[in-house]
C-alpha positions as CSV (number, residue, x, y, z in Angstrom):
1,M,-75.8,29.5,81.7
2,T,-79.1,31.3,81.8
3,I,-79.3,34.8,83.3
4,P,-80.8,34.2,86.8
5,K,-84.5,34.8,87.3
6,K,-85.8,36.3,90.4
7,P,-88.0,33.8,92.3
8,A,-90.8,36.4,92.7
9,S,-92.3,36.9,89.3
10,I,-94.8,39.5,88.2
11,Q,-98.3,38.6,89.3
12,I,-100.8,39.3,86.5
13,Q,-104.5,39.4,85.7
14,A,-105.7,39.4,82.1
15,H,-108.8,41.4,81.1
16,G,-110.9,41.4,77.9
17,E,-109.4,39.8,74.8
18,F,-105.8,40.0,75.9
19,V,-105.0,36.3,76.0
20,P,-106.7,35.3,72.7
21,W,-105.2,38.4,71.1
22,L,-101.6,37.5,72.3
23,E,-102.1,33.9,71.3
24,A,-103.1,34.8,67.8
25,T,-99.9,36.9,67.3
26,G,-97.7,33.8,67.7
27,G,-95.1,35.8,69.6
28,S,-94.1,37.4,72.9
29,L,-94.4,40.8,74.4
30,L,-91.3,42.0,76.2
31,V,-91.7,44.6,78.9
32,T,-89.2,46.5,81.1
33,T,-90.2,47.5,84.6
34,Y,-87.3,49.6,85.8
35,N,-88.2,50.3,89.4
36,S,-88.4,46.5,90.1
37,G,-85.4,45.7,87.9
38,K,-87.2,43.3,85.6
39,L,-87.3,42.3,81.9
40,A,-90.5,40.3,81.5
41,A,-91.8,38.2,78.6
42,F,-95.4,37.3,78.2
43,S,-96.7,34.7,75.8
44,V,-99.5,32.1,75.4
45,D,-98.9,28.4,74.8
46,K,-100.9,25.2,75.4
47,Q,-100.7,25.8,79.1
48,G,-102.1,29.2,78.8
49,L,-100.6,32.7,79.6
50,R,-96.9,32.4,80.5
51,T,-94.6,34.8,82.3
52,R,-90.8,34.8,82.3
53,V,-88.7,37.3,84.2
54,W,-85.0,38.2,84.2
55,K,-83.2,40.6,86.5
56,F,-81.3,43.7,85.2
57,P,-80.3,46.8,87.1
58,R,-82.9,49.5,86.1
59,P,-83.8,48.2,82.6
60,M,-85.3,51.0,80.5
61,G,-85.2,51.2,76.7
62,L,-85.8,48.1,74.6
63,A,-85.7,47.6,70.9
64,I,-86.1,44.6,68.6
65,R,-84.9,44.2,65.0
66,G,-84.8,40.8,63.3
67,D,-82.6,38.5,65.5
68,R,-81.2,41.3,67.7
69,I,-82.5,42.9,70.9
70,A,-81.1,46.1,72.4
71,L,-81.5,46.8,76.1
72,A,-80.5,49.8,78.1
73,A,-79.8,49.3,81.8
74,R,-78.2,51.4,84.6
75,H,-74.5,51.3,83.5
76,H,-74.6,49.1,80.4
77,F,-76.0,49.0,76.9
78,R,-76.5,45.4,75.7
79,I,-77.2,43.9,72.3
80,F,-78.5,40.3,72.3
81,Q,-78.2,38.1,69.3
82,R,-80.4,35.1,68.6
83,T,-78.4,31.9,68.9
84,G,-81.0,29.2,68.8
85,Q,-84.7,28.6,68.2
86,N,-85.7,30.6,71.2
87,S,-82.4,31.8,72.8
88,F,-80.6,35.1,72.8
89,E,-77.2,35.8,74.3
90,V,-75.2,39.0,74.7
91,E,-73.3,39.8,71.5
92,K,-72.1,43.2,72.6
93,K,-72.0,44.9,76.0
94,Y,-71.0,48.6,76.3
95,S,-70.1,50.3,79.5
96,T,-71.8,53.6,79.5
97,G,-71.6,54.8,83.1
98,K,-74.7,56.3,84.6
99,L,-76.3,58.2,81.6
100,D,-80.0,57.7,82.6
101,M,-80.6,56.1,79.2
102,H,-84.2,56.1,78.0
103,D,-85.4,55.0,74.6
104,V,-83.2,52.8,72.4
105,A,-83.5,52.0,68.7
106,F,-81.8,50.2,65.8
107,G,-81.0,52.3,62.7
108,R,-79.0,52.3,59.5
109,R,-75.8,53.1,61.5
110,G,-76.4,50.7,64.3
111,A,-77.9,51.3,67.7
112,Y,-79.0,54.6,69.2
113,F,-80.1,55.6,72.7
114,I,-81.5,58.7,74.3
115,N,-78.8,60.0,76.7
116,T,-81.0,61.9,79.2
117,K,-78.3,62.9,81.6
118,F,-76.4,64.7,78.8
119,N,-79.5,65.9,76.9
120,C,-78.6,64.3,73.6
121,L,-79.1,61.4,71.2
122,S,-76.1,59.0,71.4
123,R,-74.6,55.8,70.1
124,P,-72.7,53.2,72.1
125,S,-68.9,52.9,71.9
126,K,-66.3,50.6,73.1
127,K,-63.8,53.5,73.5
128,V,-65.9,56.1,75.3
129,N,-69.1,56.1,77.4
130,F,-71.1,57.4,74.4
131,L,-70.9,59.1,71.0
132,R,-73.0,62.2,70.7
133,C,-75.1,62.3,67.5
134,W,-77.5,65.2,68.1
135,Q,-78.9,67.6,70.7
136,P,-81.8,70.1,70.7
137,D,-80.9,73.6,69.5
138,F,-81.8,75.0,72.9
139,I,-79.1,72.9,74.6
140,S,-75.9,74.9,74.6
141,E,-73.4,72.4,76.0
142,I,-73.0,68.7,76.6
143,K,-72.6,68.5,80.3
144,P,-73.9,65.9,82.8
145,K,-77.1,67.5,84.1
146,D,-80.6,66.7,82.9
147,R,-82.0,69.9,81.6
148,C,-85.0,69.1,79.4
149,H,-85.6,65.5,80.3
150,L,-85.1,64.2,76.7
151,N,-86.6,60.7,76.7
152,G,-88.4,59.4,73.6
153,L,-86.9,58.5,70.2
154,G,-88.9,57.9,67.1
155,M,-87.2,56.4,64.0
156,K,-88.3,56.6,60.4
157,A,-86.7,54.9,57.4
158,G,-83.8,53.8,59.7
159,L,-83.0,57.3,60.9
160,P,-83.7,59.3,64.1
161,A,-86.7,61.4,63.2
162,V,-88.3,62.8,66.3
163,V,-87.7,63.0,70.1
164,T,-89.9,63.9,73.1
165,A,-88.8,66.1,76.0
166,F,-90.5,67.5,79.1
167,G,-89.6,71.1,78.1
168,E,-87.5,73.5,76.2
169,T,-84.9,74.7,78.7
170,D,-81.1,75.0,79.0
171,E,-81.0,75.3,82.7
172,P,-79.7,72.3,84.8
173,K,-82.8,70.5,86.1
174,G,-84.8,73.2,84.4
175,W,-87.5,70.8,83.4
176,R,-88.3,70.2,87.0
177,I,-89.5,73.8,87.6
178,L,-91.5,74.1,84.4
179,D,-95.2,73.4,84.3
180,R,-94.7,69.8,83.3
181,F,-98.4,69.4,82.6
182,T,-98.2,71.6,79.6
183,S,-94.5,72.1,78.8
184,G,-93.9,68.7,77.0
185,V,-92.7,68.9,73.3
186,L,-92.2,66.8,70.2
187,I,-89.0,67.9,68.3
188,D,-88.1,67.1,64.7
189,V,-84.5,65.8,64.7
190,P,-83.4,66.8,61.1
191,T,-84.6,70.4,61.5
192,S,-84.3,70.7,65.3
193,K,-87.7,72.4,65.2
194,T,-90.3,71.9,67.8
195,I,-93.3,70.6,65.9
196,G,-95.7,69.8,68.8
197,R,-96.2,71.6,72.2
198,G,-98.6,71.5,75.1
199,L,-97.9,67.9,76.1
200,C,-97.9,66.4,79.6
201,M,-94.7,64.5,80.3
202,P,-94.7,62.8,76.8
203,H,-92.9,59.5,75.9
204,S,-92.5,56.9,73.2
205,P,-93.0,58.6,69.8
206,R,-93.4,55.9,67.2
207,W,-94.1,56.0,63.4
208,N,-97.1,54.0,62.1
209,A,-98.5,55.8,59.0
210,G,-98.0,59.0,61.1
211,W,-96.5,59.9,64.4
212,W,-98.0,58.4,67.6
213,L,-96.9,59.0,71.2
214,C,-97.9,58.6,74.8
215,N,-99.2,61.8,76.5
216,S,-98.2,60.1,79.7
217,G,-99.3,62.5,82.4
218,V,-102.9,62.4,81.2
219,G,-102.9,58.7,80.4
220,T,-103.6,58.9,76.7
221,L,-102.4,57.6,73.4
222,E,-102.2,60.4,70.8
223,K,-101.7,60.7,67.1
224,F,-99.9,63.8,65.7
225,D,-101.7,65.8,62.9
226,V,-98.9,67.2,60.8
227,A,-101.2,69.7,59.0
228,S,-102.2,71.5,62.2
229,N,-99.2,70.6,64.4
230,S,-101.7,69.3,66.9
231,F,-102.5,66.0,68.7
232,N,-105.6,63.9,68.4
233,T,-106.5,61.6,71.3
234,V,-106.9,58.0,70.1
235,C,-107.6,56.4,73.5
236,E,-107.8,57.3,77.2
237,L,-106.2,54.6,79.3
238,P,-106.1,53.7,83.0
239,G,-102.5,54.6,83.8
240,F,-99.4,56.7,83.1
241,T,-98.9,55.8,79.5
242,R,-95.3,55.0,78.5
243,G,-94.0,52.4,76.1
244,L,-95.6,51.8,72.7
245,C,-95.3,49.3,69.8
246,F,-97.6,48.2,67.0
247,V,-98.6,44.6,66.3
248,N,-100.8,44.0,63.2
249,E,-103.8,46.2,63.7
250,A,-103.2,46.9,67.4
251,S,-101.3,49.5,69.5
252,V,-99.7,48.0,72.6
253,V,-99.3,50.6,75.3
254,G,-97.4,50.3,78.7
255,L,-99.3,51.5,81.8
256,S,-97.7,52.6,85.1
257,K,-99.1,53.6,88.5
258,I,-98.3,57.1,89.7
259,R,-96.1,58.0,92.6
260,E,-97.7,60.7,94.7
261,K,-95.4,63.7,95.5
262,H,-92.9,62.5,93.0
263,I,-91.7,64.6,90.0
264,L,-93.7,62.2,87.7
265,D,-96.8,62.5,89.9
266,S,-99.9,63.5,87.9
267,P,-102.8,65.1,89.8
268,L,-104.8,64.6,86.6
269,L,-104.5,60.8,87.0
270,R,-104.7,61.0,90.8
271,K,-108.3,62.1,90.4
272,V,-109.1,58.6,89.2
273,E,-106.4,56.8,91.1
274,S,-108.7,53.9,92.0
275,T,-108.8,52.9,88.4
276,V,-105.1,53.5,87.6
277,H,-103.2,50.3,86.9
278,A,-99.8,49.0,85.9
279,G,-99.5,46.6,82.9
280,I,-100.2,46.5,79.2
281,A,-103.2,47.7,77.2
282,V,-104.0,46.5,73.7
283,V,-105.8,49.2,71.7
284,G,-107.4,48.9,68.3
285,T,-105.3,51.2,66.1
286,H,-108.3,52.2,63.9
287,S,-111.1,52.0,66.5
288,G,-109.3,53.4,69.5
289,E,-111.1,50.8,71.7
290,I,-109.3,48.9,74.5
291,L,-109.4,45.3,73.2
292,G,-107.7,43.8,76.2
293,R,-105.4,44.5,79.1
294,L,-102.8,42.7,81.2
295,E,-102.7,44.1,84.8
296,F,-99.7,43.8,87.0
297,T,-101.2,43.1,90.4
298,R,-97.8,42.7,92.1
299,G,-94.1,42.8,91.2
300,G,-94.1,45.7,88.7
301,S,-95.7,49.0,89.2
302,E,-93.9,51.1,86.5
303,V,-93.5,50.1,82.9
304,Y,-91.0,51.8,80.7
305,E,-91.1,50.0,77.4
306,V,-93.0,47.3,75.5
307,A,-91.8,45.5,72.4
308,F,-93.1,42.6,70.3
309,L,-90.9,39.6,69.5
310,P,-92.6,37.7,66.6
311,G,-92.5,34.0,66.2
312,I,-91.1,33.1,69.6
313,R,-93.4,32.0,72.5
314,Q,-90.7,30.8,74.9
315,V,-87.9,33.2,74.7
316,R,-84.7,32.6,76.8
317,F,-81.9,35.0,77.5
318,E,-78.5,33.4,78.0
319,D,-75.7,34.7,80.2
320,E,-72.9,36.7,78.8
321,P,-70.0,34.7,77.2
322,A,-66.7,34.7,79.2
């Protein structure tokens, strides 16, 4: 039995070279839109640009490795296994409780997720809600209160390597009272040292011959310069940037609209609010040019993650086995 789809899909409008680019990849882009509770797949076949949507409660982090897909939702962490040419069904489902999971990833020891509520990096478990793997040095205890808004996880050689957070604070909800437009940080996991500062609500650190991330509050894609511990802007984009993957010579970036007077509101983006969109942008990794864009005109205003599924144009997610 297929996981039910919501009748109202995501309404989209393609710009630039998005459609021919996606067609040439031979695969699908998967996107989570947590505020509307959707996991969406976009692909191109003989009929043109196709959209498929499945409902999950607050889907956030998403990761793909080989024939497996990991998905973090409100109270559960799921791992899907490919069972047919285009089909995936739930192989494992972990009950986590409400951890406010953000980024997820596959590594040498299995799956990982950012446990934002408890300010730590975790792994799923059948026996307990989570297994703590690591926490920043400035976090003194593992208690259920978001202190630094730990969110992004970057993997390298199969191991957790860097994380992003909105600030270095040990106070419950402390990140909310910091200057979130400059307090964002990039932290090296093995050493627990902060290697990058001055970011505006950063997300989605990813390794691609260097560290890349989304400086979300200013709507940019950045590359980290290890020598100077600074960031170089690759591209300015029309949205709150969050969600990042690399496909051949392109960077695929998720875009979200902003919520005025919300904690993630960005006056820097609000100045150009008429040009802020939700959707996906395809950026030339070397040129920094926007090659194409998929705009969500209705049904999904906040993107959390984007991931590329190679070789499959008509993906299906099957219901959980009894």
